[in-house]
C-alpha positions in Angstrom: 29.9 -284.3 -1.2 27.2 -285.4 -3.7 24.4 -282.6 -4.5 20.8 -283.4 -4.4 17.8 -281.6 -5.7 19.7 -279.3 -8.0 17.0 -276.7 -9.0 16.1 -273.4 -6.9 12.7 -272.2 -7.8 11.9 -268.5 -7.6 8.6 -267.0 -8.4 8.7 -263.5 -10.2 6.0 -260.9 -10.5 8.8 -258.4 -11.5 8.0 -256.1 -8.5 11.3 -255.1 -6.7 11.0 -257.8 -3.8 10.9 -260.6 -6.2 13.8 -259.4 -8.4 15.8 -258.9 -5.3 14.7 -262.6 -4.3 16.2 -263.7 -7.7 19.5 -261.8 -7.2 19.8 -263.8 -3.9 18.9 -267.1 -5.3 21.4 -266.6 -8.1 24.2 -266.1 -5.3 22.7 -269.3 -3.5 23.1 -271.3 -6.8 26.5 -270.1 -7.6 27.6 -271.2 -3.9 25.7 -274.7 -4.1 26.2 -275.4 -7.8 22.4 -275.4 -8.4 20.3 -274.3 -11.5 17.5 -271.4 -11.4 14.1 -272.0 -12.5 12.0 -268.9 -12.7 8.4 -268.8 -12.9 5.9 -265.9 -13.5 2.1 -266.9 -12.8 -0.5 -265.1 -14.7 -3.6 -265.2 -12.5 -6.8 -264.3 -14.6 -9.9 -263.6 -12.6 -12.7 -266.1 -13.2 -15.0 -263.5 -14.8 -12.5 -262.4 -17.3 -10.9 -266.1 -17.7 -12.8 -266.8 -20.9 -11.9 -263.6 -22.6 -8.3 -263.6 -21.8 -8.0 -267.2 -22.8 -8.8 -266.3 -26.4 -8.0 -262.6 -26.7 -5.1 -260.6 -27.6 -4.6 -259.2 -24.1 -3.2 -262.7 -22.8 -0.9 -262.8 -25.7 0.3 -259.2 -24.7 0.8 -260.1 -21.2 2.6 -263.3 -22.1 4.9 -261.5 -24.3 5.5 -258.9 -21.7 6.5 -261.3 -18.9 8.9 -263.1 -21.9 10.7 -259.7 -22.4 11.0 -259.1 -18.6 12.3 -262.5 -18.1 15.1 -262.0 -20.7 16.3 -258.8 -19.3 16.6 -260.4 -15.7 18.7 -263.4 -17.4 20.7 -261.1 -19.3 21.7 -259.3 -16.4 22.4 -262.4 -14.4 24.5 -263.8 -17.2 26.6 -260.7 -17.2 27.8 -261.9 -13.6 28.2 -265.6 -14.4 27.4 -267.7 -17.6 27.8 -271.0 -15.8 24.6 -271.3 -13.8 21.8 -272.6 -16.0 18.5 -270.3 -16.0 15.1 -271.6 -17.0 11.9 -269.4 -17.1 8.4 -270.4 -17.4 5.0 -268.7 -17.8 2.0 -270.2 -16.1 -1.6 -269.6 -15.7 -3.7 -270.0 -12.6 -3.2 -269.7 -8.8 0.1 -268.6 -8.1 0.8 -270.7 -5.0 -0.7 -273.7 -6.6 1.3 -273.4 -9.8 4.3 -272.7 -7.4 4.0 -275.9 -5.5 2.9 -277.9 -8.8 6.3 -277.0 -10.2 8.3 -277.6 -7.0 7.2 -281.2 -7.1 7.4 -281.8 -10.9 11.1 -280.4 -10.9 12.1 -282.0 -7.6 13.6 -278.5 -6.5 16.0 -278.1 -3.8 14.2 -274.8 -2.3 11.8 -272.3 -3.1 13.0 -268.5 -2.5 10.4 -265.9 -2.4 10.3 -262.2 -2.2 8.7 -260.8 1.0 5.2 -259.7 0.3 3.1 -258.5 2.8 -0.8 -257.4 2.9 -0.5 -254.1 4.4 2.3 -251.4 4.9 3.9 -252.5 8.1 5.6 -255.8 8.6 3.2 -256.7 11.5 0.5 -257.1 9.0 -0.4 -260.5 7.6 1.8 -262.2 5.0 0.7 -262.2 1.6 -1.4 -264.9 0.5 0.9 -266.6 -1.8 3.7 -266.5 0.6 1.6 -267.9 3.1 0.2 -270.8 1.2 3.6 -271.8 -0.3 5.1 -271.5 3.2 2.3 -273.5 4.6 2.3 -276.5 2.0 5.8 -276.6 0.5 7.4 -280.2 0.2 10.7 -278.3 0.3 12.4 -275.4 2.4 11.0 -272.3 1.6 13.3 -269.0 2.0 11.3 -265.8 2.4 14.0 -263.3 1.3 13.9 -259.7 3.1 16.3 -258.3 0.7 18.2 -256.8 3.7 21.6 -259.1 3.8 24.1 -260.0 1.0 25.7 -262.9 2.6 24.5 -266.1 1.7 23.7 -267.7 5.2 26.9 -267.2 6.8 25.2 -267.2 10.2 22.1 -269.0 10.9 20.0 -269.0 14.0 17.9 -272.1 14.9 15.4 -271.9 17.6 14.6 -275.4 19.2 12.2 -276.6 21.6 11.4 -279.8 23.2 9.3 -281.5 20.3 10.4 -284.5 18.3 10.6 -281.9 15.3 14.0 -280.8 16.9 15.9 -283.5 15.2 14.6 -282.3 11.8 15.8 -278.9 12.6 19.2 -280.0 13.7 19.5 -282.3 10.8 18.8 -279.4 8.4 21.3 -276.9 10.3 23.8 -279.7 10.0 23.4 -280.0 6.1 23.2 -276.2 5.6 26.2 -275.7 8.0 28.0 -278.3 5.8 26.8 -277.0 2.5 27.2 -273.3 3.2 30.0 -273.4 5.7 27.6 -271.4 7.9 28.0 -271.1 11.6 24.8 -272.1 13.6 23.5 -270.4 16.5 21.0 -272.8 18.5 18.7 -270.7 20.6 15.9 -271.5 23.1 13.9 -269.7 25.8 13.1 -271.2 29.4 9.4 -270.9 30.0 9.2 -272.2 33.6 11.2 -271.7 37.0 13.5 -274.3 36.6 17.3 -273.4 36.8 18.9 -273.0 33.4 21.4 -275.9 33.7 19.1 -278.2 35.1 16.3 -277.9 32.4 15.7 -280.5 29.6 16.1 -278.1 26.8 19.7 -276.9 28.1 20.6 -280.3 27.9 19.2 -280.9 24.2 21.0 -277.6 23.1 24.3 -278.9 24.5 23.8 -282.3 22.9 22.8 -280.6 19.6 25.9 -278.5 19.9 28.2 -281.4 20.4 26.8 -283.0 17.5 27.5 -280.1 15.1 30.9 -279.7 16.7 32.1 -283.2 16.0 31.0 -282.6 12.3 33.0 -279.6 11.9 30.2 -276.9 12.0 30.7 -274.2 14.1 28.2 -273.7 16.4 27.1 -271.5 19.7 24.1 -271.8 21.8 22.0 -269.5 23.9 19.2 -270.2 26.3 17.3 -267.2 27.5 16.1 -267.0 31.0 12.3 -266.8 31.8 11.1 -263.5 30.8 7.8 -261.5 30.1 9.0 -261.1 26.7 7.6 -263.6 24.2 10.1 -266.1 23.1 9.9 -265.3 19.2 10.8 -261.5 20.0 13.7 -262.9 21.9 15.0 -264.7 19.0 14.5 -261.8 16.5 16.4 -259.3 19.0 19.3 -262.1 19.3 19.3 -262.5 15.5 19.7 -258.7 15.1 22.4 -258.3 17.9 24.7 -261.1 16.3 23.7 -259.8 12.8 22.7 -263.2 11.5 21.6 -263.7 8.0 19.0 -266.0 8.4 16.5 -267.9 10.9 15.5 -271.5 10.4 12.2 -272.5 11.6 9.6 -275.4 11.7 6.3 -273.8 10.4 4.1 -276.4 12.4 3.4 -277.8 15.8 3.9 -281.2 16.6 0.9 -283.4 16.0 -0.5 -281.2 13.1 -0.2 -282.1 9.5 1.1 -279.8 7.1 -2.1 -278.2 5.5 -3.4 -277.0 8.9 -2.0 -273.8 9.7 1.4 -272.2 10.6 2.3 -272.1 14.3 2.1 -268.7 15.9 5.9 -268.9 17.0 6.6 -269.4 13.1 4.5 -267.1 11.9 5.7 -264.2 14.1 9.2 -265.1 12.8 8.3 -265.3 9.3 6.3 -262.1 9.4 8.6 -260.0 11.7 12.0 -261.0 11.1 14.4 -258.3 9.5 16.4 -261.2 7.9 15.5 -263.9 5.7 13.6 -267.0 7.0 14.0 -270.4 6.1 10.7 -272.3 7.0 10.5 -276.2 6.8 7.2 -278.1 6.9 7.2 -281.6 8.0 7.4 -283.0 4.6 10.4 -280.6 3.8 12.6 -282.3 6.2 11.2 -285.8 5.8 14.7 -287.3 4.7 17.2 -289.8 6.0 19.9 -287.3 7.1 22.5 -290.0 7.3 22.0 -291.2 3.8 22.0 -287.6 2.8 25.1 -286.3 4.6 27.0 -289.4 4.7 29.4 -290.6 7.1 28.2 -287.9 10.2 29.2 -288.4 13.7 26.1 -288.7 15.9 27.1 -289.1 19.5 23.7 -288.8 20.9 21.8 -290.8 18.2 19.8 -287.7 17.2 19.1 -289.3 13.8 
């Protein structure tokens, strides 16, 4: 299969979470034959910008970042010398520079280390993670640093919106590229019987599409419950020991620069495993042209 968008972008601030994300990204790069682009963004407060731009302090910070990058690259090269690794040091707002470079280098995905504002996972996502997830033109993986496996099992929550076909297309792409098993899940929210529901039919059709394209798949439809759907998904993910959850970040009818939907925000914020988040622009591809000769019995794509 032809490879597309061969660069993986990893923002690095040299804290533990970002260094773990680099190691994870390296494993992903080996699996899909991609290159790594590591970026460190030096953010200078407005009042000090003029002082730093002409002073020795900025030179010291930049040189220290270069030295730290070299240590990271040397460690990775000890494991595999075939993967190309580039490093860049930029100045500005971290999320803005990350998004700019993602477009400039036509990256395949962005992998971020988890960064919460607060001690507990129920606190808000860090501003950089939030803004990149909100506006990224490509898929974003928020790496939780808990699983060594490179997406062997992916949980994909579905609903009845038009965005579903984008999720199914992405699940199919990752199933084929990573040889992953896909778990399609949803939850009933009304009183209708399980097998009479529209979402059950959609799950069955999606499963058949993945099956016929040789992507292993299971479906799970939760009965109506007082437990919030996002919590059912998180519990199920832990139950089957999945490696990743794949979610759309925005509700149907909203453009990518408004806000992350409540369901997606809970998943990204509270998941114990990595989360791949997709904006509408991150899935605005022709899946048939990307995947080649796929079987599409229900005209999903």
